[in-house]
PAMAR-504021 format. One record per residue (C-alpha): x, y, z. Coordinates in nm, 4 decimals. Layout:
<rs>
+----------+----------+----------+
!        u !        v !        w !
+----------+----------+----------+
!        X !        Y !        Z !
...
+----------+----------+----------+
</rs>
This chain:
<rs>
+----------+----------+----------+
!        u !        v !        w !
+----------+----------+----------+
!  -0.0113 !  -0.0253 !  -0.0039 !
!   0.1239 !   0.3526 !  -0.0546 !
!   0.1596 !   0.6318 !   0.2106 !
!  -0.1115 !   0.7963 !   0.0319 !
!  -0.3757 !   0.5218 !   0.0884 !
!  -0.2356 !   0.4336 !   0.4352 !
!  -0.2380 !   0.7861 !   0.5610 !
!  -0.5769 !   0.9010 !   0.7357 !
!  -0.7556 !   1.1596 !   0.5837 !
!  -0.6369 !   1.5053 !   0.7098 !
!  -0.8959 !   1.7399 !   0.8049 !
!  -0.8663 !   2.1098 !   0.7448 !
!  -0.9156 !   2.4170 !   1.0093 !
!  -1.1354 !   2.6577 !   0.9534 !
!  -1.4912 !   2.6848 !   0.8305 !
!  -1.6027 !   2.3292 !   0.6874 !
!  -1.8397 !   2.5253 !   0.4493 !
!  -1.5900 !   2.7703 !   0.3102 !
!  -1.3152 !   2.4967 !   0.2864 !
!  -1.5753 !   2.2829 !   0.1002 !
!  -1.6542 !   2.5780 !  -0.1271 !
!  -1.2527 !   2.6537 !  -0.1961 !
!  -1.1993 !   2.2917 !  -0.2557 !
!  -1.4719 !   2.2524 !  -0.4803 !
!  -1.3837 !   2.5313 !  -0.7146 !
!  -1.0062 !   2.4164 !  -0.7156 !
!  -1.1175 !   2.0507 !  -0.8427 !
!  -1.3567 !   2.2633 !  -1.0797 !
!  -1.0865 !   2.4830 !  -1.2114 !
!  -0.8748 !   2.1381 !  -1.2691 !
!  -1.1597 !   1.9999 !  -1.4904 !
!  -1.2152 !   2.3221 !  -1.6777 !
!  -0.8257 !   2.3493 !  -1.7578 !
!  -0.8285 !   1.9726 !  -1.8712 !
!  -1.1615 !   2.0581 !  -2.1239 !
!  -0.9231 !   2.3598 !  -2.2693 !
!  -0.6274 !   2.1007 !  -2.3624 !
!  -0.8585 !   1.8759 !  -2.4982 !
!  -1.1018 !   2.0810 !  -2.7210 !
!  -1.2068 !   1.8088 !  -2.8938 !
!  -1.4505 !   1.7095 !  -2.5394 !
!  -1.6303 !   2.0256 !  -2.6179 !
!  -1.6614 !   2.0097 !  -2.9804 !
!  -1.8110 !   1.6557 !  -2.9966 !
!  -2.0298 !   1.7654 !  -2.7121 !
!  -2.1523 !   2.0204 !  -2.9341 !
!  -2.1934 !   1.8156 !  -3.2512 !
!  -2.4604 !   1.5600 !  -3.1192 !
!  -2.7501 !   1.8370 !  -3.0449 !
!  -2.6726 !   2.0352 !  -3.3597 !
!  -2.7250 !   1.7378 !  -3.5727 !
!  -3.0867 !   1.6922 !  -3.3247 !
!  -3.1771 !   2.0040 !  -3.4181 !
!  -3.1113 !   1.9810 !  -3.7982 !
!  -3.2431 !   1.6071 !  -3.8340 !
!  -3.5596 !   1.6811 !  -3.6072 !
!  -3.6537 !   1.9894 !  -3.7708 !
!  -3.5906 !   1.8904 !  -4.1291 !
!  -3.7066 !   1.5346 !  -4.1224 !
!  -3.9954 !   1.5177 !  -3.8980 !
!  -4.1060 !   1.8820 !  -3.9374 !
!  -4.4461 !   1.9013 !  -4.1246 !
!  -4.5108 !   1.5311 !  -4.0293 !
!  -4.5922 !   1.6049 !  -3.6585 !
!  -4.9215 !   1.7486 !  -3.5383 !
!  -4.8890 !   2.0135 !  -3.2840 !
!  -5.2549 !   2.1111 !  -3.1680 !
!  -5.4682 !   2.1207 !  -3.5003 !
!  -5.1714 !   2.1694 !  -3.7363 !
!  -4.8878 !   1.9961 !  -3.9312 !
!  -4.7078 !   2.2839 !  -4.0069 !
!  -4.3247 !   2.2798 !  -3.9883 !
!  -4.2555 !   2.5935 !  -3.8318 !
!  -4.4986 !   2.5509 !  -3.5482 !
!  -4.3028 !   2.2202 !  -3.4900 !
!  -3.9863 !   2.3625 !  -3.5073 !
!  -4.0831 !   2.6049 !  -3.2186 !
!  -4.2581 !   2.3371 !  -3.0240 !
!  -3.9344 !   2.0819 !  -3.0514 !
!  -3.6678 !   2.3142 !  -2.9307 !
!  -3.7275 !   2.3301 !  -2.5657 !
!  -3.7125 !   1.9609 !  -2.5995 !
!  -3.3512 !   1.9219 !  -2.7612 !
!  -3.2248 !   2.1915 !  -2.5259 !
!  -3.3555 !   1.9708 !  -2.2320 !
!  -3.1833 !   1.6495 !  -2.3869 !
!  -2.8741 !   1.8354 !  -2.4610 !
!  -2.8356 !   1.9131 !  -2.0905 !
!  -2.9279 !   1.5803 !  -1.9435 !
!  -2.7171 !   1.3963 !  -2.2041 !
!  -2.4492 !   1.5414 !  -2.0130 !
!  -2.4787 !   1.2673 !  -1.7754 !
!  -2.2903 !   1.0395 !  -1.9794 !
!  -1.9524 !   1.2506 !  -1.9849 !
!  -1.9838 !   1.3187 !  -1.6206 !
!  -2.0050 !   0.9511 !  -1.5422 !
!  -1.7358 !   0.8678 !  -1.7774 !
!  -1.5235 !   1.1450 !  -1.6466 !
!  -1.5557 !   1.0269 !  -1.3000 !
!  -1.4978 !   0.6614 !  -1.3881 !
!  -1.1752 !   0.7467 !  -1.5490 !
!  -1.0411 !   0.9504 !  -1.2356 !
!  -1.1223 !   0.6365 !  -1.0162 !
!  -0.9663 !   0.4009 !  -1.2415 !
!  -0.6447 !   0.6425 !  -1.2600 !
!  -0.6044 !   0.6470 !  -0.9059 !
!  -0.6821 !   1.0258 !  -0.8695 !
!  -0.9089 !   0.9474 !  -0.5646 !
!  -0.6370 !   0.8026 !  -0.3533 !
!  -0.4524 !   1.1329 !  -0.4192 !
!  -0.7149 !   1.3277 !  -0.3324 !
!  -0.7594 !   1.1664 !  -0.0153 !
!  -0.4041 !   1.2253 !   0.0811 !
!  -0.4904 !   1.6035 !   0.0900 !
!  -0.6716 !   1.8485 !   0.3422 !
!  -0.9747 !   1.9009 !   0.1293 !
!  -1.3386 !   1.8448 !   0.1682 !
!  -1.4496 !   1.4747 !   0.0704 !
!  -1.7449 !   1.5937 !  -0.1331 !
!  -1.5342 !   1.8341 !  -0.2990 !
!  -1.3927 !   1.6259 !  -0.5937 !
!  -1.7686 !   1.5369 !  -0.6956 !
!  -1.8772 !   1.8609 !  -0.6622 !
!  -1.5991 !   2.0269 !  -0.8352 !
!  -1.6333 !   1.7733 !  -1.1045 !
!  -2.0426 !   1.8557 !  -1.1563 !
!  -1.9672 !   2.2218 !  -1.1631 !
!  -1.7065 !   2.1924 !  -1.4527 !
!  -1.9424 !   1.9744 !  -1.6243 !
!  -2.2218 !   2.2453 !  -1.5954 !
!  -1.9833 !   2.4823 !  -1.7434 !
!  -1.9199 !   2.2749 !  -2.0413 !
!  -2.3139 !   2.2240 !  -2.0667 !
!  -2.3660 !   2.5788 !  -2.0596 !
!  -2.1565 !   2.6585 !  -2.3505 !
!  -2.3036 !   2.3516 !  -2.5264 !
!  -2.6472 !   2.5518 !  -2.4800 !
!  -2.4975 !   2.8762 !  -2.6023 !
!  -2.3712 !   2.7488 !  -2.9249 !
!  -2.7394 !   2.5477 !  -2.9346 !
!  -2.9071 !   2.8183 !  -2.9142 !
!  -2.7307 !   3.0287 !  -3.1846 !
!  -2.7854 !   2.7205 !  -3.4423 !
!  -3.1573 !   2.7162 !  -3.3546 !
!  -3.1872 !   3.0742 !  -3.4213 !
!  -3.0140 !   3.0094 !  -3.7333 !
!  -3.2675 !   2.7211 !  -3.8514 !
!  -3.5762 !   2.9649 !  -3.7388 !
!  -3.6341 !   2.8902 !  -3.4056 !
!  -3.7945 !   3.2247 !  -3.2178 !
!  -3.9227 !   3.2949 !  -2.8920 !
!  -4.2509 !   3.4127 !  -2.8461 !
!  -4.3896 !   3.2828 !  -3.1393 !
!  -4.7292 !   3.1525 !  -2.9503 !
!  -4.7130 !   3.3919 !  -2.6473 !
!  -4.5627 !   3.7298 !  -2.5622 !
!  -4.2480 !   3.6860 !  -2.3551 !
!  -3.9570 !   3.8622 !  -2.1758 !
!  -3.6007 !   3.8702 !  -2.1861 !
!  -3.6327 !   3.7788 !  -1.7812 !
!  -3.8619 !   3.4706 !  -1.8855 !
!  -3.6056 !   3.3555 !  -2.1483 !
!  -3.3384 !   3.3730 !  -1.8761 !
!  -3.5137 !   3.1837 !  -1.6549 !
!  -3.6078 !   2.9031 !  -1.9049 !
!  -3.1985 !   2.8504 !  -1.9615 !
!  -3.1957 !   2.8571 !  -1.5843 !
!  -3.4253 !   2.5865 !  -1.5542 !
!  -3.2599 !   2.3657 !  -1.8231 !
!  -2.8873 !   2.4205 !  -1.6339 !
!  -3.0803 !   2.3090 !  -1.3119 !
!  -3.2063 !   2.0067 !  -1.4712 !
!  -2.8541 !   1.9596 !  -1.6319 !
!  -2.6546 !   1.9951 !  -1.2930 !
!  -2.9328 !   1.7621 !  -1.1285 !
!  -2.8501 !   1.4881 !  -1.3815 !
!  -2.4877 !   1.5241 !  -1.3247 !
!  -2.5149 !   1.4041 !  -0.9921 !
!  -2.7033 !   1.0666 !  -1.1481 !
!  -2.3978 !   1.0444 !  -1.3718 !
!  -2.1607 !   1.0887 !  -1.0701 !
!  -2.3204 !   0.7799 !  -0.8799 !
!  -2.2947 !   0.5731 !  -1.1970 !
!  -1.9008 !   0.6871 !  -1.2738 !
!  -1.8479 !   0.5350 !  -0.8805 !
!  -2.0664 !   0.2132 !  -0.9263 !
!  -1.8912 !   0.0895 !  -1.2364 !
!  -1.5042 !  -0.0184 !  -1.3138 !
!  -1.3941 !   0.1353 !  -1.6615 !
!  -1.5048 !   0.4618 !  -1.8496 !
!  -1.6444 !   0.2576 !  -2.1204 !
!  -1.8970 !   0.1159 !  -1.8919 !
!  -1.9968 !   0.4557 !  -1.7296 !
!  -2.0556 !   0.5899 !  -2.0871 !
!  -2.3033 !   0.3354 !  -2.1746 !
!  -2.4596 !   0.3127 !  -1.8450 !
!  -2.4743 !   0.6913 !  -1.8206 !
!  -2.6829 !   0.7060 !  -2.1411 !
!  -2.9015 !   0.4015 !  -2.2089 !
!  -3.1617 !   0.4847 !  -1.9446 !
!  -3.1799 !   0.8482 !  -2.0825 !
!  -3.3403 !   0.7540 !  -2.3806 !
!  -3.6769 !   0.6351 !  -2.2160 !
!  -3.6625 !   0.9287 !  -1.9903 !
!  -3.6564 !   1.1588 !  -2.2743 !
!  -3.8616 !   1.0220 !  -2.5443 !
!  -4.1354 !   0.9407 !  -2.3176 !
!  -4.1801 !   1.2627 !  -2.2371 !
!  -4.3423 !   1.5955 !  -2.4121 !
!  -4.0335 !   1.6788 !  -2.5523 !
!  -4.0930 !   1.5401 !  -2.9106 !
!  -4.4374 !   1.4534 !  -2.9481 !
!  -4.7588 !   1.6155 !  -2.8157 !
!  -4.8098 !   1.4010 !  -2.4698 !
!  -5.1935 !   1.4714 !  -2.5301 !
!  -5.1782 !   1.2061 !  -2.8254 !
!  -5.0502 !   0.9282 !  -2.6320 !
!  -5.2476 !   0.6469 !  -2.4847 !
!  -5.3499 !   0.7176 !  -2.1347 !
!  -5.1094 !   0.5276 !  -1.9231 !
!  -4.8378 !   0.6232 !  -2.1420 !
!  -4.9075 !   0.9831 !  -2.1176 !
!  -4.9692 !   0.9998 !  -1.7054 !
!  -4.6001 !   0.8883 !  -1.7103 !
!  -4.4852 !   1.1357 !  -1.9774 !
!  -4.6787 !   1.4143 !  -1.7476 !
!  -4.5169 !   1.3148 !  -1.4016 !
!  -4.1693 !   1.2418 !  -1.5850 !
!  -3.9325 !   1.5156 !  -1.4336 !
!  -3.8035 !   1.5975 !  -1.7849 !
!  -4.1219 !   1.6818 !  -1.9153 !
!  -4.1953 !   1.9506 !  -1.6131 !
!  -3.8953 !   2.1325 !  -1.7528 !
!  -4.0003 !   2.1086 !  -2.1408 !
!  -4.3279 !   2.2259 !  -2.0484 !
!  -4.1626 !   2.5084 !  -1.8050 !
!  -3.9409 !   2.6111 !  -2.1051 !
!  -4.2337 !   2.6255 !  -2.3504 !
!  -4.4065 !   2.8742 !  -2.1350 !
!  -4.1332 !   3.1051 !  -2.0661 !
!  -3.9961 !   3.0692 !  -2.4246 !
!  -4.3293 !   3.1509 !  -2.5551 !
!  -4.3470 !   2.8740 !  -2.7760 !
!  -4.6463 !   2.6825 !  -2.9091 !
!  -4.7338 !   2.3056 !  -2.7689 !
!  -4.7802 !   2.3798 !  -2.4198 !
!  -5.0166 !   2.0791 !  -2.3027 !
!  -5.3310 !   2.1187 !  -2.1684 !
!  -5.3273 !   1.8652 !  -1.8425 !
!  -5.4817 !   1.8095 !  -1.5000 !
!  -5.1439 !   1.6765 !  -1.3659 !
!  -5.0009 !   1.8809 !  -1.1269 !
!  -4.6378 !   1.9110 !  -1.2842 !
!  -4.8193 !   2.0170 !  -1.6245 !
!  -5.0335 !   2.3020 !  -1.4421 !
!  -4.7342 !   2.4405 !  -1.2605 !
!  -4.4338 !   2.3153 !  -1.4879 !
!  -4.1748 !   2.6100 !  -1.3372 !
!  -4.2544 !   2.5050 !  -0.9705 !
!  -4.2441 !   2.1385 !  -1.0827 !
!  -3.9011 !   2.1845 !  -1.2538 !
!  -3.7569 !   2.3181 !  -0.9765 !
!  -3.9069 !   2.0586 !  -0.7133 !
!  -3.7869 !   1.7667 !  -0.9045 !
!  -3.4279 !   1.9085 !  -1.0097 !
!  -3.3664 !   1.9984 !  -0.6101 !
!  -3.4860 !   1.6480 !  -0.5184 !
!  -3.2476 !   1.4793 !  -0.7840 !
!  -2.9927 !   1.6786 !  -0.6303 !
!  -3.0360 !   1.5989 !  -0.2996 !
!  -3.1002 !   1.2320 !  -0.3454 !
!  -2.8132 !   1.1643 !  -0.5883 !
!  -2.5541 !   1.3854 !  -0.4321 !
!  -2.6241 !   1.2278 !  -0.0864 !
!  -2.5800 !   0.8634 !  -0.2840 !
!  -2.2604 !   0.9700 !  -0.4526 !
!  -2.0784 !   1.1439 !  -0.1712 !
!  -2.1413 !   0.8087 !   0.0451 !
!  -2.0532 !   0.5872 !  -0.2534 !
!  -1.7517 !   0.7904 !  -0.3090 !
!  -1.6394 !   0.7508 !   0.0253 !
!  -1.6822 !   0.3874 !   0.0513 !
!  -1.5225 !   0.3554 !  -0.2881 !
!  -1.2233 !   0.5317 !  -0.2140 !
!  -1.1166 !   0.3632 !   0.1369 !
+----------+----------+----------+
</rs>
């Protein structure tokens, strides 16, 4: 055993909360520097959602019925909230793979020998992933504008509401990175983490109101879609962006999507951060 693994964890003096924040920022900075040195990580992360925008807009546009119309322009505005939400949640796979890679390389043992907060390694990683997600979301929004997406196409909206919509997207993305963190700590290789981090996202994103009007689904599937945390954020963004396709439903998340989105995201963070930090402690002993 190395001295790094044999040594007892050192506890830094001072305010534990302040120490945890500082340590998390240090780890986040480390991951952001690594991201700048491997620009293809950002490039590939941007290409996939851009492809989704183009393919869904021009392949499915005109064939999907939104409300009482199959107009391609209406579907384009309906679609974008779903694509935005899908993009931020698919960052989960990158978080899972990155943490699994750090575990495999033995960085966990090195961090354990330092006087730092235990949860800082995971928090720093998720914050860095959130920054990368924000960059991807910005590029995607520009591409969406280029292909014809417009806010306020169905209802008037304001700059504040638009920014609130993007804030909800980032909050959902951050919540899902904690699920990715738990997956990354639970598998042995980055390859397994990538697969495990993305395979469950397909039913979450497609059994929702992201790409189709959920009111046209069979009753049992519609109920699942309406209570899907992903659907709540999509519905909230459509309302805040003033886009068409806001589903009329008796389900509470669809009637109060902004509150539902916030509650779901905070609940996911609380549950999966607790589980991930606990897993990190046991995995690194």
